C-alpha positions in Angstrom: -20.9 53.8 -67.7 -22.4 52.3 -64.5 -25.3 49.9 -64.8 -27.5 49.4 -61.8 -28.6 45.8 -61.4 -31.1 44.5 -58.9 -34.3 43.1 -57.8 -37.0 45.4 -56.4 -40.4 44.6 -55.0 -43.6 46.3 -56.0 -47.2 45.7 -55.0 -48.2 43.7 -58.1 -45.0 41.8 -58.7 -41.3 42.5 -58.5 -38.8 43.9 -60.9 -35.6 42.3 -62.0 -33.0 44.5 -63.7 -29.8 43.3 -65.3 -28.2 41.7 -68.3 -29.6 38.8 -70.3 -27.1 36.0 -70.2 -29.3 33.2 -71.6 -32.3 32.7 -73.9 -34.2 29.4 -73.9 -36.1 28.6 -77.1 -38.2 25.8 -78.4 -40.2 25.5 -81.6 -38.9 29.0 -82.7 -40.2 30.9 -79.7 -38.6 32.3 -76.6 -39.6 30.2 -73.5 -37.4 31.8 -70.8 -34.5 34.2 -70.3 -31.8 34.3 -67.7 -31.1 37.8 -66.3 -27.9 38.4 -64.3 -29.0 40.8 -61.5 -27.2 41.9 -58.4 -28.9 38.9 -56.7 -27.3 36.5 -59.2 -28.8 34.8 -62.2 -32.6 34.9 -62.4 -34.5 32.5 -64.7 -37.6 34.2 -66.0 -40.3 32.3 -68.0 -42.1 33.9 -70.9 -45.9 33.7 -70.9 -46.8 32.4 -74.4 -50.3 34.0 -74.1 -48.9 37.5 -73.3 -48.2 40.3 -75.8 -45.0 42.0 -74.6 -45.4 44.7 -77.3 -42.4 43.7 -79.3 -40.9 40.7 -81.1 -39.1 38.7 -78.5 -36.3 38.0 -81.0 -35.2 41.5 -80.0 -34.0 40.0 -76.7 -31.1 38.5 -78.6 -29.8 42.0 -79.4 -29.9 42.8 -75.7 -27.9 39.7 -75.0 -25.4 40.2 -77.7 -24.8 43.9 -77.1 -24.9 43.8 -73.3 -28.0 46.0 -73.1 -29.8 45.7 -69.7 -33.5 44.9 -69.3 -36.0 45.7 -66.6 -38.5 42.8 -66.2 -41.6 42.9 -64.1 -42.3 39.4 -62.8 -44.9 37.6 -60.8 -44.4 34.3 -59.0 -46.6 31.6 -60.6 -46.4 28.1 -59.3 -42.9 28.7 -57.9 -41.6 30.2 -61.2 -40.9 33.8 -62.1 -43.0 34.7 -65.1 -42.5 37.9 -67.0 -45.4 40.4 -67.0 -43.5 43.2 -68.8 -40.0 43.5 -70.4 -38.5 46.9 -70.8 -35.2 48.5 -71.8 -33.3 49.5 -68.7 
């Protein structure tokens, strides 16, 4: 099975697709994820105020099982912040 990994631009942000290789947590919540894309590892911060439509604990399943994600991100103060996180 081939997996397409990459970073693509769109008008209201960009998309990063790849495998989750790291999950940063504090106080029981996900603060950031690292996604390995074709451009290398990308650290993506989680917006604590945003509802992503699922329990972020599900991201551990993606990491453990090697399931790719597609993350829409926006640059905020020099950091990539997730706007949407979808199965890829």
